[in-house]
N, C-alpha and C positions, 0 to 999 in steps of 0.2 A: 718620449722618442730621445729625448736630449740621454736620457739614462740609459736606454737602449744603444743609442750609439759609442754611448764611452763603455758599455761591455764588450760591444763587436772591436771597438780599439782596443780592450783589453785582451781580446779572445786572440785577436792577432799576436799580439805582443807575447801572448802565452804560446802560441802557434811558433812562433821564431823560436822561444827561451825552449819547449821542448825540443824542436826541429834539431837546434845547436848541441842541445847534451846527447839525445838520441843519436845526431848525426857522429859525432865524439864515440860514442860504445859501436856501434855499427862497423864505421870504417877502419877501425883497426882489426877486424876480422873480413878478410878476402873473400873472394867468390868461390865457392869449391866448384872446380868448372869440372866442365864434360868431357873431357878429355884432350882439352889443350887449354895453354894459358893464353891471356890478351896478347894483341898484336900490337896493341901500342901502348904507352905509358900513361893515356890519360889519366884522370879521377872515373873511376868507375862507374858507371849507370848503376848499376847493382852491388848493393851487397849485402851477405847473409850472416846471420849471427842466431843460433840455438833455435834456429826453423824459421824465425820471423825475415821476410824476402822486406827490404827496404832501398826503394828507385831515386835517383836521384838524376832526372833529366835534364842537362842544361838549358835551355830555353834559347841559349846564341845557338846549339847545335840545332836544333827544331826548326830556329828561322832560316839557318847557313840550306837545309832540306828542302825546307817547304812554304819561306816566307814567314809571316804573320798565323798564326792558329790562334784560336779561342777554345778548343778543345781536345785533349791529350788521357789516353787511355794506356795502359799495358794490357797488352790481350795476350793470353794465357790459360794454360789449365788448370786454374785458380777456384770452379764453380763443383760445387758437387757433384757426385761420379769423377770428379776429374774432367768436369768438361772445359771446354775451350768459354771463358768467360773475359770479361772487361773492369779490370781496375782502375776506377778515377783517379787521374792525379791533379793536384791541385797547383795552382802557382803562387810559390811562396819565394821573395826576392828574384834571383837571377835563375831559376831551376822549377820544375814541375816534379813535386814529391809526393808522396804514397806510402804506405808500410801496409804488409801484411801476414798474418800468420797467429800460431804456431801453423806452419805449413806439414802435412807427414810426412814422413821420409820419403824421397822421391828424385824420382828425373823430371824437372818441370822444364815445356820451353816455350819463348815470349816471344815479342815485338813488341814495340811502339803502333800506335794509329791515334793519327792526331785530325782531326775534324772530321772524321767518320769512316774518311775513305783513304786518309794517305798511311802506307805503310811504311817504316823505316824499322831495321836491325840495327840493334844496342851496339853503337862502334868501337865500345871500350871493350867487347865477350869475344873474343876471338873463335869460339865454338860455334862451330855451322852445322847447317841443315841442307846436304845438299840438293834436296830437291823443291826448297822453297826458301832461298839464301835470306827472307826476310826473317828467320827464326833464329833464338841465340836458346842455348840450351842452361843450365843452372841444376847441381845435385846437392839434397837436401839428406847430410847423412843421418844415420840411425841405424837400428838394430836389424828392424825390417827390410832398410834396402841394403844390408850388407851385400847382396850380390851385386848391387850394380857399382862398387867400390871398382877402383883400378888394383890389380894385385901387385905385390910388388915387383921392381923393375926383376924382370929375366925367369918371372917362375909363370909367366903366361904363356898362351898359345901364340901361333905367327900366323898372321894374316899377308895370302897372299892373290894374286889375280892371275885370271883365266880369259882368255877371248876365244867365240866361238862364230860361226857363221851362222845368221840370222836373215838369209835372204840372198839374194844376187848381189856382188860386190859389197853388202853388208857386214859388219864386224859387230858384236857385241861382247859385253864382258861380266865378269860374274867373281864374288869375290870367295876365298877361300880359308877357312880356321884350320888350322891344324894343332893339333894338341900339344902341350907344352911332352918334349921326348919324340915327337913323331920323327919315326923312322923308314926312310923313302924303301928300305931293301928288308923291311918286315918279314916274314916268314908269310904270316896270315895278315891277307888286307884290312886296312880300316873300313870297319863300317862306314857308311856316309848318311848323313840328314842333308837336304835339301829342302831350304827354307823360305818361303815364298814371301812377300810382303803385299799388304794392299794396292788398291786403283789408287791411280795418281801419282805414284811414288816410285823410287827407284831403290836400286840395290842396296845402298847405301843407307837408307831408313832402319833398318834391322841394326844399324851399327850407331846411325845419327842419335836414334830416337827409342829403339827398341835394347839399347847397350846389351848386344847381343857378345860380343867380345867378353865384356865382364862378368856378365853371367855367365857364359861356357868355363873363363877361365877359372874364376871364383868355383864351381861344381869342380873341374879339374885338380885343380891343387887340393879341396876337398876331397877328393876321391869319390864324389858322389855320382859320376857318371862314367861309363865304358867309355876310355878312349876312341874317339870316332872323328873324322872329319866332316864338314859342314859348309854348306856351300849354299852361298845368298845369290840367286839369279833374281834380271829384273824379272821376267815375268808376264809382262804387258805387251805380249807379241800375237800374232792375229789367233795361233793354234797353238797354245799351251804344251799340249803332249809332244807336240814337236818339235818346240821351244826345248823343251825338259829334255827332251833325247839328245837332243843338239849339243845342251850344257855340261851332260853325265859324257859324254862321245871327247870333249875336252878336258874333262877333268881327270879321267880316267886315262888320259895322256900323260898327265902330267905328275899323277897322285898315285899313292900308292891302297887303292880303295876297291871294295868288294863289289862285286856286279852280282851275285846272288841277294833275290826279290829278300829273303830273311834278313839280309844285313845290310838292307835300304831303308832309310825313312822318308815319307814325306811331310811335310807343314805349312802352313803358311796362314794369315792374319786377314780378316775382314775379306776383301774380295780375294786374296790369296786363299784361305783357307775354303770358298765356295769353289774354287777350280782345284784344286787339294780333293777337298770331298768327290765332286763328282768324277773326278779322275779317277779314283779309286773304284767306285762303283759301276761305273761302265767298265772297266779295265783290270777286274781286278787280279791280282794276285803279282803286281808290278811292285808292290813296296810293304814289306812285311808289318809297318810302322805309320801311323798316318794321325796328323793331329790339326782339328779344325777349330780353330783360335775366334770364334765370331763369326763365322765364315759360312751359313746353312746354305742349306740346297734353293736353288731356286727355281728350278722345275720340279714342282711336286709330282707329275705325271710320271718320273724318270723310271724304265724299266730295271729293276734289281732283280740279279740272281744271288740271293740271300747263301745260299749253299758256297757259289764261287768267293764269294766277298770272304766268308768266314773261314775256308779254306786256303786264302792265300796270305790274310791279315790276321797278324799277332796279336794287334792292338789298333784299335780305330777309337779317338778320344776326343769327344765335344766340347767345347767351352762357350759361356757367351755372359753378358754382361747384365745388370741389371733393368727393369724397363724402362732407361733410359739410352739402351741399346737397339739401335733397329734391327739388329740380329736377334732381340728376345723372343718376338711372337715368332719368325721364322725358324728358330733354332725348335720350337715347341713341337711346329709341323715337322720338323725334320726329326726330330726324334720319333713321330709318330711314324712318320714312312718306314725309319728303320727297325722299328716293331713291328710293324706289318710285313716288312718285307724279312722278318727272324733274321736282321745280321745284329750280329753280337757287337756288342761297342759300351763304353764309359762314357759318362758323363761328368762332370765337374763342376754341376751346380752350379745355381745363377750365381756373379759375385754378386753381393748385395750392396758393395759399397764402391762399386767402377759401372762405366757404362761401355760405349765403344769406343777405347782409347790405348793407347801406347802403355799406360800404366797397367792396363787390364792386360795385355798382350803377354808383357814384360813378366808379371804374374805366371800365365800361361805358359808359355817358355820355359821359366822354371822348373814348372811343374812336369812338364811334359818331357824334357832334357834327361830325367835321372829313372825314366819306363824303358828308356831306349834299347835292345840290345842284349834283356839279361830277362828272367822271369819276373816276373810283377803279382804279387799275390796280393798287394790292395787297391783295389778298384773302386773305391769309393769317394766323393768328390770332396774337392779341401775343406779345410777345416773350417767352420761358420758360413761354407755356399749353402742356397736353401734349395729346395727344388722347386723343380717348373711343372707345375700341377695345370695352370691354365694360362691363357693367353693375356693380353693386358690392352684391355679393349677402354677406350675413351670413347665420349659420344660424340654425334655427329655435329657437325662444325654447324655453329649457329641454333642447336638445339637445345641446349642446355646455359643456365650462367655458370662461371666461372670466379671462384676458383672452384676445380674438380679435385677433391681428393680422395687417394687411395692408398693402402697400406699392403709391405710385404710381409711374409712371416716373421720378423724380427720386431715388429709394430713401427720400425720408421716410415712415414708417410711421403708419398711422392704427389707433388700439386700441378695439376695441367691448367693450366688459364688460354688464354685466346680475347684476341682484339675484335671489334665490332668491325663491319667492309666499311667503314670512313676509313679508314689507313691504305683499305688497296691498292692506290699509288704512292707508297712509302717506298724507299728504296732499301731504307735497314730501322729493323724495329728488335730491341732488346726489352729485359726483364730486368730491371733493377731489384733487388732484394737483400736481406740481412741475412744472406745464406752462406757466407763462405767463415771461414773459421774465428769461433769468438763472437759472431752475429758480426764482422766485417760487411761492406757491401760492395757486391760486383753483378755487372749485367751480363745476362746469359742470352745470347743471339736468339729470337724466335725464327719458326720457319714457316714462309708463305704457303695456304694452304686456302687454296681458291683466292676468294677475296678477303681474307683473312689472316693473320698471324697466328700460330700456338706453338706451344713450346711447353716440357715438361721438365720438372728441378726435382731431383730427390738424389739419396735419400735424407731428407730431414728430420734431425730428432727431436722429440716433444718438446714444443716451445710455441713461444708466440710470434708471429712474420708479419711484414708487411713488405709492400713492394708494389712497382709503377710500371707502366711503360716507359721506354724512351722513345720515340717516333723522328726518326731523323734530327737526332739531338734535341728533342723537344719533350718534355715529360708531360705524361698526359694519364689520365685516370681509368680504373678496369671501370666502367660503367656501368659492370652487370656485377660487379660488388657492389652492395647495400650501407657497407661500414665505411664510417666518414672520418676525416681526421682535419679538425675544426684548422687546428696549423698549418697543415702540409694537403692543400685539399685536392693533390694528385696520388695520394695516397690511399692503399686499400689494406687492408688485414685480412688473415684467417689463423686459428690456431691448431697446431698439428697434435692431436691427442696424443696420450700416453702418460704413464704414472710420471714421468718427471716434470710434466707440464701440469701436474694437479694442484699447483699452487697459484695456476694462473687461470682456475677452466670454473665456472660459474657451479655456484652450490644450487641443488634445489632451489626452486621456484619458492618462494616465502621463506627459506630457511635462511637467507642473510641479512645483511645491516641494508640500512636507507640510504639513500644517495637522493639529496636534494640540492637546490639552490638558493643560495645567499646574496640576496644585494645589498651592499652597502654604499655611501658616498665617500668618493675620496676627496679630502682636501688636496693632495699632492697635484692630480690632475684635473681637479674642478669638474667631477663628471661622476654619476654613474656606474659601479666598477661589480661584477661576479665573484664569486666563489663559489665551488664545491663542497660539501660538507656531508661526508660519514657518519651516521650514529650508529653503534652497534646493533646487533637483535636484542629485543625487547630494554631500550633505552625509555628511559622513566627521567620526564624532565621535573618530576616532585620527589623524587628519592632524595634522602637524607644527605649525604653525601656528593659532591658535585662529581662530574667524569674530568677525568684528565685530559687533556687535549695535546695532539700532534699538528701542529703549523708544517705543514707540506709543501714546499716550491718546487717551481718546474725549472725549465733552463732559459737561456738564453734564443729569444725567436721564436720560442714555445708563451703559452698562456695556459688559465688555471683549467681549461677541458684536458690537455696532456695526460696527466699523471691518471683520467680513468681513460681516456680512449686509446691509450700508448701505452701506460706504465700497467693499467689492470689494476689500480689500486686497488676498487671494489672488491676484485676477485681477490688479492692477494691477502687485503684486509677481511672479509670473510670467512676466507679459507681459515687463515691464521685462529680466528674466536674459535669456530667449529671446531677448531683441535686443540683446543684451548689452549693454544699459546699466547694468545693476546691477552691482557687484561683490558676490561673493558675502557673502553677511549672514546671521544670526538675526535675525528681528523677533518682538518680545515684547511682546504686546497684554493688559497688567494691569486691574484693576478701580481705578478711582482717587477710585472714592466714599468716599473716608476723611475724615476731621477733619484730618489729619496724612500731607498727602501725601509730603511729603519722608521722613519715618520710614515710610512703609509701601514706597515706592521704594527707598531704599538700605538697609533692615534687611529687608524681606519678599520684594518682587517679585525685584532682583537677585541674593541670596545664591540662592533658589529657581531661578532662569534659570542658574545659573553653575554650579550642583549637578547639574543636567539636561541638559546643553548644553556643547557645548566653544565657549564662548564668551569674548573675552578681557575681562583685567581693566585691561588699559590706556585711561584716558580717550581718548588719540587714537583708539581704537577704537572709542569709545561715541558714539551719537548718541540725543536725547532730543527727540522733538514729539511736539504733540497740537494738538485742535483746543478754539477755544473754550473753556472747563473745563479742559480738557487742559494749552492752551498757558500760559493765567495759570500752573498749576502748574508748566511747564516753565521760565516767565521764574523762578517762585518760585527751583525749583533753581539758575537761574541766578545769580542774589541770594545764597542760603544756601551754596551750594557749588560756585562757579567754578574751573573746571578741570577737574571732574568727570567732564562729557559735551563731547566737545570739537566737536560739532556739533549743535546748536539748531536746532529747525523750532517757528513760532508761528504757524497758522490760524486767523483770523480772534481774535486774544487781544493784550492788551499790559498794560502796568501802571499803578495809579492816583497811583504817587507814584515822585520819584525817590531815596530813603531807602534805604540799608543796600548801596550799590551797592560793590562794589571793583571799580572801572574799571580798575585796570591789572592783578588777576587775572582778570577777566571777557577783559579783551584777550589777555593773554599765554596764557591756558588753553581760547580756544575759536577752533579752528579755520572755522568758521561758524554765524554768529547769522544764521535766513533769515525775513524779517517777510511774512505774507500777511493779505490781507483780502477781505471782497468791496466790493463798491460801495456806492453812498450807502443802499443797500438793507440790507445789514449792520447792524445797528444795533452791532456793535463799531467800526464803518468810522471814526469820528474818534475814540475811546480807542489805536487803531492809529497813527493820526497823529499823536498828541500823545503819544504814545509815543517813536516816532522822534523827535521833535522834543526829546524828554528826551532821549534818547540822546545826540543832535546836541551839546546843552548838555553834557551828562555825559562826551563822548569815546567813546563805546562805541561799539566797529567792528559794525556790520549789514550784511545785505542785504537792502533791499526789492524782493519778486517782481513790482512792480505791482500793479494792480487787478486781482481776478479777478472776472469781472462775474458777479453773482449775489450773491442774499443771505447771509442766517446759514445755509448749507445744506447737503445733503452734495454737490450739483454744483457749489459752489465747492471743497470740502475737500476730493476725490477728485482735482479736478486740482493740488489743490495739490499732494499725496503724490506723481501721476503726475512733476510737477517736483522737489517734495525730493528723492525716493530715488534716485534715478540719480546726485544730486551727494552721495551720502553714501564717505565712505573710498577717493576716488580721488588716485591720485598728483598730486603738486601741478604744478599747471599744466593736469589734464585739465577738463576741462568737460562734465557728465553731464545735459545740461540735456536733458530727452525730452518737456516739453510743446509742439505743436508752434504755434508763434504767439506765443511768451514771446519777449516782448523780454532783452537784455543787461540786467543791473539793478545797480545801481550798487552800489559797496561801502558807500558811507554815505550816507546822508541820504533822504528820502520819493521822490526820483524821480519825482513826479507832470508 
C-alpha cells in the first residue's frame, strides 16, 4: 500500500507538472472566436491550439455561482457523430481542468455542468447562443471548415432585420442576408431563399450555431453561388405557411426580391425541414427549390400529387445523418413515399460521420446553396455519403443483452446499450466510454425508454472499447455484458470488428498461445501473489535453448490482470506470433503494486518464472516493459540494475531527475530502450519529453517511437505493445516493427 500511495503522490506531482507545461503551450494561443471577442479580460476558461481544447475553470468562479461542487463536466458536441457529451474535469489546485483533441475542424458549442444539474456559461467567452444563453461556441480552424471562417472585413454580405405581424398586436422579426454588392434598384430582382431552423430554436440559431453568414459570405466571395437574398425566420408560429407569407410580404416591401416561384427557395433543418417538406408536397408550385435537412415527413399517409410537385419544383433535395440521427429511419420511409408518389427528388445520402447536429446541417447548407437558381447536372450524394437501404432497428427493450453492435456500409460500428429496469427512477443516465478523439473519455446521455435507459453511439472505428453507466453521478456496471475487469468492476468491454482491430482480435481456437497463472510468494508484502504467463504456440519446456522472456508491467491502480483483460495482451501476442513478427518468447505479467518493485521483480517474480518455465537467465534475452507506473518502475530498474534487461520499453513514463544513472553501464547493457507517449492529452507527455532531454544530456541512447495519438489510456498502450513486442530478441539488423503507420524512430533525441 505504501508503494501505491507513493505512486499516486508521484502521479499528482506529474499531473501538476504536465498542466504547468501544457498550460504554457496552450495559453499562448487564443480561442478562435465564433463571431465575437471575449467581453472580459479574465483568463480564458478555454484555450485552443492545434485542434486541442484545454479547459481550466477556476474553482472560485464555480463556487461563486453554485457554492461547493463535487463534479464538473464540459457539456459539448465532442461525442461520436458530434453528439452532445460530457467531458469530465478534474480538480487540480485552484481549478477544474481537462484537455481533449485533436478535434475535427468545425464549430463547437459547450457549457459547464456541475453536480449533474447546474448549468453555467463560460463567463470568459463572449460568443452567445441566443436561444439558450448557457452555451458558448468556438471554432477549430482547418481546410474542411474553411467555409465557417470569417471573410476579410468588407468582403462579405450584410445582415438586416425586418418586422412582420404575427397575430393581433404582435410583431416578430426575421433576419435578412444580402450578398456583397447588393443593389436595391437592380433591374432583375434577386432570387430569395427562406431558411428555417429546428424546433425550440430561434432565427438566430442559423447564425449562432449554423454559421450561415460565414457560409454564405465564403460561397459568395468564391462565386460558388448565385447572388441571392436569404431570409431567416423563426418559423415557430401555429401556422407555418401563414407565417411564411407574412415574412415574405415584409421582406418584399424592404428588399428587391423576386416573387416568381422559380426564383424562390425554401429549406429547413430538423423540424423546420419537416415543415418545409410538408409545405411543398401539399402546396406545390410555390417554391422552385426545396431542401430538407434531416426533416422527414411525419405523416406517412399524406396525399401527394406527384405531377403537380414535379411541375412546380426544379429541385427537391433531402439530407439525413447516420444511425444516431432520429431522422434516419423516417427519412428512409419518406424516400419510399416519394418514390411511390413518383416525386422527383435528390438524396444526399447518409452522412456517415454525423447525426442530428448543427455540424451536419452546416454541411447540408453548404451543399444546397450552390444548387440554387442555376442548372444543376450533378444530382449525386456528397462524396463519402452512403446509401440508405434499410431502417436501423434495435431489439425491443429488455429482449436482448447489450451491447448490440451493427455496422454501416463503411464497416464502422454503432453500439446500442440499455440499462436494466433498476434505474427506472434515475434522473440522468450517461454512457461513459473511450470514444472521444484518440480514445479519450466522454459521457453520452442516454434516453429513457419505458423503465430503462437506452442509447446508440457511433460511428466507432474498429478497435477495443470499454464503457460504464453513470447513474445520477454514480458508476454502474452493464450487468447484461458478461465481460469483467478485475481492477475496474463497473467497466464492460466490446470489440468493434474490422481490419484495423485485427491485432486485438482472437485467433482461431487452438491456434494461439497458452495463458496460465503463476503463483509466487512475495517477500516484499509477505503474501502469495499471482502473475499471468503467456507461452507461444508450440512451447517446448525441453527444447535445448531457453526462451527469451518479457516481463510486462501494469500501471497504477491496476494489477496483473489488466494487460489481459484491458490490454488484449494475449490477442496481440497471438496475432504477432501467427503473423511471423514475434520471436517465440515467454511473457510474464506480474503484480507491481509493492513498495519495492526492484526487490519484488528480481527476488520474487523472476525466480518464480524461471522455476516454472524454460526461460533464459541471460540479460541479453530478457526484456522489461510497463505502462505508466510500470514504465516508471522499468526506468528505475534501468537506473539501479543497468544491463539486467537488454530491452526496456516505457509506455507513458519517464524520470523526474537525472541522478544515479551509470551511463556507460546503461548503454553497454541495453540493446533497446524505446520510449512511448500519448499526445498532449496524456498527462505524462511533458515528463516523457523532459526525460528524453535528460537522456540526451547524459548521453543515454534510446529510441523515441513518436507520439501515439491518444491520452493516458489503453488505446495508446495497446498500440505501444503491438509496436514493441516484435522488436524484441530479433537478430541484429532485423526490424520487427509491426504497427501500421509507425515511422522509423531515431536512435536518440525526441524526434518530434
